[in-house]
Structure formats: C-alpha cells, structure tokens
N, C-alpha and C positions, 0 to 999 in steps of 0.2 A: 467852738461848734456846739450849737444847741440841739439836743436830742429829745424826742418825744417817744415814750414807750407806752404802748397800749395793747390790749388783747381782749378777746371774748366780747366783741361788740354785739353779737347776736341780733342783728337787725333783720327783719322787723319783728322778730319773735319776742324779745325782752324789752324793746323800746321802739317807738315809732321813728325816732331820729336821734342823732348823736347830740350830746350835750354841748351847749354853746361854748363853755370854757375849753373843751377838748378841741373843737373846731378852731377856736382862736389860737391855741397852741400849735395846731396843725399848720397854720399859716406862718407862725414864727420859727418853726423848727427847720434846721438845716437837713436833718435826717430823721425819718419817722420809722420806728420799729412796730410791727403788728405781729403778735405771736399766735394768730389763728383764731378760728371760730368767728369768721366774718358772717357766715350763714347766707348772705346774698351777694350777688355780683355787683349790685348798685353801690354797696359800701366800698368795695374794692375800687370801683370806677371813681368814686368820690375821692378816695385817698390818692389814687394815681393822678388825678387831675389837680389836686391841691398841694401835694407834697413835693418839695424840691427833690427829695430822694426818698424812696420807699424801700424798706427791707421787710418783706412779709413772708409768712408761711401759711399753709392750710392747717386746720384743726379737725378734730374728730366729728364736728357737726357740719363740716363743709363738704358739699356734694361735688359731683363730677365737673361742673363748670368751673368751680374755684380750684379744684385739684389740677385741672388742665392748665391753669395760669400761674399757680404758685408751687414752690417746692415744699417738701415735708420739713427740710432743714435748710436754713440759709446761713452762709458765712460771708462776712465782709470785714475788711480791714480799714479802719479809719484812724488817721493820725498815729499810725503805729500800733494801735490797740486792735486786737482780734476779737470780733463779736461772732457769736453763734446764736441763732434763733430757732426755737422749736416749740411746738404747742405743749406736749405732755412730757413730764419728767418722772411720773410715778408718784408713789406715796411720799409724804414729807420725811418720814423716818429714813435716814440713810441717803437723802437726796444729794447732799454735798459730795460725798465720796463717789456715789454712782455717776453724777454728772461730770465730776473731774476726770473719771475714767473714760466716760463716753465722749467727752469733748476735750481731748488732751491738748489741742492747739489753740483753744479759746482762752481769752483773758476775761471775757464777760459773756454770760449766757442770759438771754432774754427768753422767758417762757411764760406760759399761761395755764389754761385748763381749770385750775382750782377756783378762780375768782378771788383768791386770798392773796393779798400783797405779801411779797417776800423779798428780803434783802439780806443776803448772807454771803460769807466767803468760805470757800473750800481751800484748805491748805494742801498742796500736793506733796509736801515734804515726806509723808509716810507712804506714798504710792510708789510702785516700781518705776524706775527711771524712764521707761518707755511711755509713761503716762504724762510726760511733760514736766515743766518746772514752775515754780512760783505758785500763784494762787488763782482761783477762778471766782469771780464775783457773780452771784446768781441773783437775778432780778425778775420778779413777777409784779407787774403793775396793777394787778387786780382787774376789775371790769368797770368800764365807764357807764354801763347800762344795766347790769344785773349783780347786785351786791350779795345775793344769796343770804348767808347768815352773818355777813360783815355789816358793820354799822353804816358804812358809806360805799357808794360807787367811787372808783378811783382810777387814776392813771399816774404815770411818772414822767418827770423831766430830769435832764442831767446836762452837764456841760462837759465837753471834751476839750482839754487843753493840752499843750505840749507835755505837761506833767502827768497827764492821765485823766481818768474819769473823776469828776468832782461835782459837788452840789446836787447829788442825787436826791430828788425830792418827791415824796408821795403827795399827790393832790387829792383832797376829798372834794367830791362834787355835792352841791346842795341836793337834798332829797327832793324827788319829784312829788308834785302835789296832784 
C-alpha cells in the first residue's frame, strides 16, 4: 500500500497551487495523510476528489469551514498498523516521550505545524505500562509550499507491507522561480 504524507499546504497564502510532483503522488497513493493547515476549503475539496482514501485533520490556521469538516486528531488502522494524525505536537525537545504518552495506541504519528521534516522513533520501554508497548514512529513531512528556513519544500511517501512501514522517503521539491 502506497502512502503519501503531507501537511501545511497553506493555499493560497504561501503558494497559488500545489506542486506538480505532489499532485502526481496524490494520484498514485492508496492512502493520503494531511496533517492540517490547509487554509482553504478548495484544497480539501481537491484532495477529497483525487485521493482514493484521505485521512486529514485541521491545523491552527484552519478556520471554521475546515474545522467543521475535519477532526483535530484522526486515527486509522491500515494493515494492522495504527496511525494517528495531528497538526501540533509542541516543541522539538521532549517530543518523542510527550507523543508516546499522548498517543499510547498509535504505531505511527503523522504531524505538521513546524514545516520541518522529522523522522524519529520513541521507545515506550521506559514509560508506565498504561502508555502502551513497543515504539512510536513520528513523521513530519514538512511543507510542499512553504519551506520557511528549510532548504526545500518537502513531502513524504512510504510503503505499507505485511511486515510494516517501509521505504519512508522525504521528497524535496524544486525551488519555485
């Protein structure tokens, strides 16, 4: 199963349209995750029309129209792997432990807000038993439209196989001219 992970599209404030490579991936993906800050409903409409399956949440820049259509946190199980999606996770320091405690039933957390790509794993071994077992993979695909202080705009793809999540890849987009 092919996954597309994106967040912080910020249309039309940070860009006039989504990058072509992201739209190409949208067509190829079996499941698309969007971790909020859509900013306009047209972008959500586009994703809903083109994605085979969309798992999305609202972000801090999303107004009432988007909040009426999207949850703050989404949970989905795919091929036995439990995913959670949320926009904000707080500061980078302490993120793994904080998220492992907040999402005890998730295997993978997709998040956004910072526009900074992130791929780490939180080991739950030192947490109280009520906080779940195993580890939590934390993934932030960055932003495909607003790189802020990052060198590139980005998004992620991954494969979900019977063995689990694999081939997690950060894609750099060409700079806009």
